[in-house]
N, C-alpha and C positions, 0 to 999 in steps of 0.2 A: 372538260365538260363545256358545253356551248352556253352562252347567256340565256337561252330559251329552255333549256333542260329544267329548270326548277324556277317556278313563279313564287315571289314573295308578296306579302301584302305591303301596302304602302307604309304602313307604320313600321313593319319589320325592316324594311329596306332603309327607311330614313334612321332607324336606329343603327342599323349595320354600318352605314357610311359614317355616322358620328362616331361609332366605335373604332372604325379603321382609321379615322383621323385622329382619334385619340392615340392609338397604337403608335402611328407615326410620330406624333409629339413626343411620346414616350422614348421612342428609339433615339429621335435627335437630341433629346435632353439627357438620356444615356450616354451618348457619345460625346456631349460637352462635359459632363461630369468625369468621364474616364480620361478624356484628352486635356481638360482645363481650357479648351478654347471653344469660342462660338463660332468662329470662322475656321473650317478645317479643309474646305475645298472651295474651288471658284463658283461652285452652285450656291453655297451658303451666302456669299456676298462678293461678287466680283471685283467691285471697285476696292473694298477693304483687303481682300486676298491678295491682289497683285500689288497694291502699295505697300503691305507689310512685307511681301516678298522682295520688292526693291529695296526696302530698309534693310532686311536680313541679309541680302546678297552683298549690300556694301559693307555691312558690319563684318562679313565673313572675309571680305577682301582686305579690310582694315587689319581684321586679327592675323592674317597671313603676313601683312606688311610689319605688325607689331613684332612677330616672332622674329622676321629677318632683322629688325631693327636691333633687337635684344642680342642676336648673333653679331651684329656689326659691333655693337658697343664692346662686346668681348674681344673682337679682333683690335678695335683701336686701344683698348686696355692693355692688351698684350705687347702691342707696340710701345705704349706709353711706360709699362713696367721695364722693357728693354732700354729706354732714354733715362729712366731714373738710375738703373745699374750703371750705364755708360757715362753718366754725368758723374757719379761717384768714383768710377774707374779713372776717369780723365783727370780728376782732381788728385788722385791718389798719384798717378803718373806725373802730375805737375810737381807734387811734394818730392817725388823722387828726384826729377830734374833740377829742381830748386837746391836739393841736397847735394847734387853733383857740383853745384857752382863752387862750394866750399870743401869738397871732399879732398882726401889725398889720393895720390896718384894709384896707391894699392887698393883703395877702395871703389875705384871707378869701375872695375870690371864687375864686381858686384852689383853695383847699381845699375849698369848698364843691363845686365841679366834680369833684375827687377823691373826695369823699364820695359823691356820688350815682352816680358811675361804679361805685364799688364795690358800691353797692347793686343797681345793674343787673346786675353780675356774680353777686351771691347769687342774683337770681332766674333767670339764665340757668343757673346749676349746678343749681339745683333742678329746673327743668323738663326738664334733659338726663341727669338721673340715672335713666334706665330701662333696663331689660333685656327684650328682645323684647316692647316695647309697654307693659310694667308698670312704672309709676313711683310709689314709695312716698314720694317726697320733694316732691312740689308739691301734694299733696290729701289731706285728711284722710278724705274718702269713698272713697278707694282702698283696696282690700283684696288681700291675696295668701291664696288658700286652699292649704295644702300638705297632700297626700295622704301620711300617715305610715304607710300600710299598715294591714292588720287592721281596716279600717272606722274608723279614727282620723284626725282633720285638726287641723291647727293654722292658724288665721286671724291673719294678720299685718295690723294696720291701719296705714294710711299717714300720713304728717305734710304739713303746708303749710310747708315751709321756705323759700318765696320770702321776699323783704323785707317784703311785705304780711303773708304768713301769720305772721311772727315779730314784726309790729307795729313795724317800723322805718320811722319817717317821713323823707321827703327833707329836706335842708336847703337854705336859700336864704339870700341876702346883701340881701334885701328882704322884701317880703310876697308869699306865695304860699300858694294853698290847700293844706290838708294838709301843710304843711312846717313846720319850726322857723326862724325867722329868727335865723341867726346873726350877722345885720348889727351894726354897732357902735351901742351906745346914746348914745356919744358919738363925738368924732373920733378918739378913741384906744382906746376900750374895746370889745372885741367883746361880744355879748349872752350872758354867762357862764351865765345861768339857763337858756337855751334851749339851749346847747351841753350843759351837764348833763343836760337832759331827753334828748338823743340819746343821751348816755353811758349813762344809765339804761336806755334801749331795748336798747341794744347788750348791756350786762351781763345784761337779762332773756332776749335771744336766746341769748347764751352758756350760760346755765342751761337752756334750754329744748334745746338742741343737746346737751347732756350728757345729759340725761334721754332724749331720743330716742335716742341713739346707745347708751346702756345697754339700752333696749328692744329694739333691732335686735340687738344683741349677745347678749342672752340668748335671742332666737327662733332666731338663726342657730346658737347653741350646741345648743339643742334640736334642730333639724333635723339637725345634724352627728352628734349622739349617736344619733338614730333612724337615720340613714342607716348608721352604723356597725353598729347592731344589725341592720338588714335585710340587711347585707352578711354578717354572721356567720350569721343564720338561714338566708340561701340556701345557704350553704355546707354547713351541718347537713343541711338538708332534702335536697339533691341527694345527700350522702353517704348518708343513710339510704336513699333510692330506690335508689342504686346497689347497696348492700348487699343489698337484695331482688331485685335483677334481673341485675346483673352475674355472667357467668360466669367461672369459674376457668381461665384460658386454658391453663395447664399441664396442668390435668386434662382439658380438653376434646382438647388435643393428643394426650395419651396416649391417650384414648378412641378418636380417629380411627385411630391406629395400629394398636390392638387390633381395631377394626370392620373395617379394611382387611385385616387377617389373617384374622380370622373370615369375611369374605366370599369371600376365596380358598379357605379351607377348605371352605365351603358349596358352592361351585361344584365343588369336586373331589368331595365327598359326592354332590352331586347327579349328577355323571357315573358314579360307581361304582353308584349305584342304578340308573341306566339301562342299566348293562350286563348287569343280570340279565334285563331285558326284551330287549335285543340278542342273547342266547344263543338264543332261539328261532330266530333266522335261520341258526344253524350245522345246524338239522336239516334244512334244505333243500338 
């Protein structure tokens, strides 16, 4: 229908325009009430819309980084669990070696077996201290790169905490390649010198474990601090974005009541304006 097909009186057109404006406001208010936002598109408020989007985008990036940090903490914790177990095993091995110093020659074979069994468990613990395929406890070349958010990273370097990596040699009650012979130098005296060498290796291993544990604890602390920082920043960014875009629901509810009243009055006014044109019919 073209604009010239129907002619309205000036009063009717003015009332119609007011009614159309009220309907537009009603639609806008209904959208705000349904979404809870006063800014839903760039058309509503370009400055606030894009500022809020920038804030929410950064919050989203930090949220992804926070999840990565949570996974990194688990990986570090797995390695630390390994260190705790290995530390206990090394201490147990030292107890066996110390016992061997005063053992009878008949008991040396049993003690050597116990000692070597503990070394096997040390290697087992190191090889199984992984989380989702990442193991920081059995290879110095393994690294964990942690995304800390805002283009910053932390690289955690692994350790070799196997018996070989800790430079702990096996023991024997005779001659064996790569082993310390704890066997008796006489019929009644164990090889104290070699046993002391084993004890020295164990003491060195305990020192290494302490240093490695401190390094892991320091890295875990850094990641935890950054995780808390990211959590707080996400909350701040989301609050800032909400302040720019959220609608006052009480105000919008009052607006809806007023606009509904205005719409009803507009319809009544349009009807009254039409009565002037309808009065022409009374002439016939």
